N, C-alpha and C positions, 0 to 999 in steps of 0.2 A: 619727349622726355630727355632731360639732360643727364648724360652719364658723367659721374664724378670720378675722374682718375686721380691717383695720387701724384704729387709732383714728381718730375723726372728724377730717377735715381733713388727715390725714397722707397724703402722696403716696407710692406705691410707685415706686421708681426703680431701674432696672438700670444696671450700670456702663457708662461710655462706652468706645468703642473706643480702645485705646491707653492706658487707665488700668487698672492692676491693682487689682481690688476687694479688700476686706478678706480674703476667703477665697482670693484669688489663684488663680482658676481659670477656664478656659473653661467655659461652660455647655453641656449636652448635651441634645438632644431626639430623640425618635422621630417619624418622618414616615410617615404611612399614608394611602392613598387612602380615599375615602368610597364605594367600591364593592366588589363581590365579598364576601368574608367580613366586611368592615368596614362593610357597609351595615347590619349588625345592631348596635344599641347595646350589647348584652350583650358582643359580641366586643370592641368598643372599650373598654368599661369594664374588661374583663379585661386588655387590653393596658396601660391606664392604671395599674391597680393594680400590675401586675407591674413597670412602669417606675418607679413611685414606690418600690417595695420594693427595686429594684435600684440606686437612686441616680441615675436620670436626672432632669433638671431640667424638661423640658417634653414635651408631646405636641401635635403639629400634624397636622391632617387636611386633605385636599384639599376644595375647594368646587366640585363639578361636578354637572351634571344629566345629561349624556350622555357627556362627554369626547369621545373619538374614536369616532364611531358605528360605524365599520367594525371597530375593534379591540375595543370594549366591548359590542357588541350582545349581548343576552341576559343581561348581568350586572345584578344589583340595585344600586341607588344609595340611599344614606341621606342625609337632610338633615344637614349638618355641625353645625348648632347643637343639634339633638337628640342627635347622637352625642356632642358635647362636654358636654352636660348629663349624660349617663350617666357620662362620664369624671369630671366634677366630683363627682358623688355617690359615686364609688368612691375618691376621693383627698382629701388635705387640704393637700398642698404643691405638687404639680405645676402648672407654668404651662401654660395651655391656649389654643389658638387655631387659626385656619385658615392655610394657606399655599397659595394666597392667595384672598381673597374678591373676585370681580369686582363691584365696587360698581355698575357700570353695568347689571348684570343684576338689581338689586334696588331696591326702593323705600327710600330712605334712612331714612324715618321708621320703617318696619318693622324694618329692619336695626339701627337705633339701639336699639329696644326689645329685640331678641334679644340683642344684646351686653350691654346694661345688666342684663338679667335674669340672664344667665350670670355676669356679674361679681358680682352680689349673691349668687347661689347659691354661687359658688366662694370667696367671701370676698376678692375683689379679685385674682384670678389670671389674668385674661384678657389676652392680647396680640392685638391686631387687625392682621392683615396684609391688604393690598389690592393689586390690580393690575387690568389690563384684562381678563385672563382669556382662555381659549381652549381648544380651537381655535375661532376666531371663527365660522367658517361653521357648525360643528356646534352650538356652545353658544348662539349668538345667531340665526344665519340659520335654524336649524331651527324657530324659534318666531316667525318673521316680523319679528324685530328687525333693526335696522341692523347691517351688517357693516363700516361705515366706521370705521376705527381712530381717525381724528381725532375723530369725534363721540363714540366710546366714551371716549376720553381726556378730552374735555371733561366728560362726565358723571361720570367718575371724580373729577376734581379738584373739581367743584362738589359732588358727593356727599360727598366727604371733608370739605369745609368745613362742610356741614350737619351731618354726624355730630359733628364737633368741638363745634358749638354745641348740638346736641340733648343730648349727654352732660353738658353743664354744668348742665342743669336750668333754665336761664334762658329767658325768652320769646324766640321766634324769629320774625322776619318777613323774608322773602327774596323777591326778584324777580330770577331769573337766566335764563340762556339755556335751561336744561332743566327747572328746578324752580321752583315758586312756593309760598311758605308764608305764611300769614296769621295772625299772632298765636297761635303754638302754644307751649305749655310742656309738655315731655315729662318726667314724673317717674315714679320717682325718678331722680336723677342717678346716674351710675356710682359705684361704691364708690371706685375709683381716681380721684383728682382731681389735675389738672384733667380727666383722661380716661385711659383705658387707653393703654399705649404703642401707637403706630401704626408698623408696618413696611411698606415698599413693595417690591413685587416688580417685576422687569423684566430684560431681557436686556442684558448688557454685551457689546460696547462701545457700545450705544445710549445716547446722552447724556440724552435727555428723561426716561426713567424714573428715571435716577440724580439728575437735578436735582429731580424730584418727591420722591425719597427724602430728599434733603438738607433739605427743608422739614419733615420729620417726625422720627421717633425711631429709624429703623433701615432697613436695606436687606437684601432677600433676593434676591440676584442669581442669575440663571441665565447660563450662558456659552455662546456660540456654539461654542466649542471643547470643551465638556464637557457631554454630555447628562446627563439626570437620573440620579443615582446615581454619576456619575464626578466625582471631586474636581477643582476647577479648578487651573490652574497658579499657582504662588505669585506670579510676576511680574505676571500679570493681576490678581491680588487687590491687589497693591501699587498698581497703576495705578488701579484702581477706588476704593480707599480714599483715595488722594491726591486724586482728582477730587471725591469727595463732600465731603471735609473742606474743600477749597478753596471749595466752594459752599454750605457750611452757613450757614443764615440765623438760627440760634438756638443758644444755649448749652445745655449739659446732656447727659445720656447719649445715646449713639448706638450702636446695635448693628449688627454686620456678621455676617450669618447665612450660613454656608457649609455644604455637605453633600455626602454621597456614601456609598459603602460603605466602612467602615473595615476594615482587616485584623483577623483574629481574634487574631493574636499581639500582646500588649500593647506590646512594644518597637516593632514595625512600625507599630502604630497611633499611637504617640507620634511616630514619625518622620514620619508623614503630617500629623497635626494640629498638631504643634509649629510648623513653619515657617509654616503658615497663620495661627496665632495671632500669631506674631511679625509677620506682614504686616498684622495688624489685625482678624482674625476674633475675635468674642467669643462666638459660638455655633457648635457643630458639630451639624448636623442629620443624623442617621443615616437613610439612605434605601436602598430596594431599587432595583436597576436597573429602569428603566421597561420594558425589554424582557424582564424576567424573569417566568417563570410564578409566582414566589413573591410578586410585587408585592402582590397582593390576597388572599393566603392567610394565615390566622391562625397556623397551626402554625409555619412558618419565621420569621415576624416575632416571634412570642412567644419562640422559642428565642433569637433575637438579643437581644431585650430582656432576657431573664433573665441573659445573660452580662454585662450592665452596660456602662456607657459606656467609651470608650477610656481615660479617666483622665488625660489630659494636664493638668499643672499649670503655669500660667504662671510665669515667673521674676519675682520681686519686684525 
């Protein structure tokens, strides 16, 4: 398979919220956990290939080690970056990433190399999404790590700053609250420059994660009023988008990634996605209900993938 990298020095950029791109459409992704059937890289590669063939734009996997121990006990878990490597080798166009990686659970220097390696292998198709992660007691406390959300948020912000610098390929020296780096240069730099897009996850209406997202390239919000797999209310999306835009600290593209289970009927799917796009959504992330037995099963997910994305086209 030939990997198609962008020309040297050319940055890959996605369309900003509220701006209709040249192809005038919302982008669509498939969302799968990294456990159950999807702990197997071959299953993830199969989903990725089917998604690309069916016209989806992205594939995102979860980044957990145990998730909810009570609910997931006995299930196998796969490393998300190995799973995405399999997906990259099976595709040539699909954007790839995690939703979301808990930076505070990883060493920033190792994470930087994993992302840069996948970006090179895929020809510049990585999107990096980050958040605090959870459930905190299970994912952190189980391994003797802190469960203090304030400390985890500090490590997340400091780690994101280090990743940004590591991906540049420039020398890094850093003396921070949680990390220290002495004259380190991590090469190669990422294919995408100045770095891959960075999206931030968090719960709305909590303001702090949305302020964090405003400093980067996109937001992947969860909603107190809509659990995983349930689409959010349009009015809440409008409020979130207005808040983030008000606090943006940089110009350039900004993505708003919403998701849920879309109806099988194309007209009903358009009625769902259309108003969310009008409210500012730029990606629709197709998800299974977290309470569904099909969440981590290849067969049902593959059938949905092969049906193709909802197909909403934004108005120019």
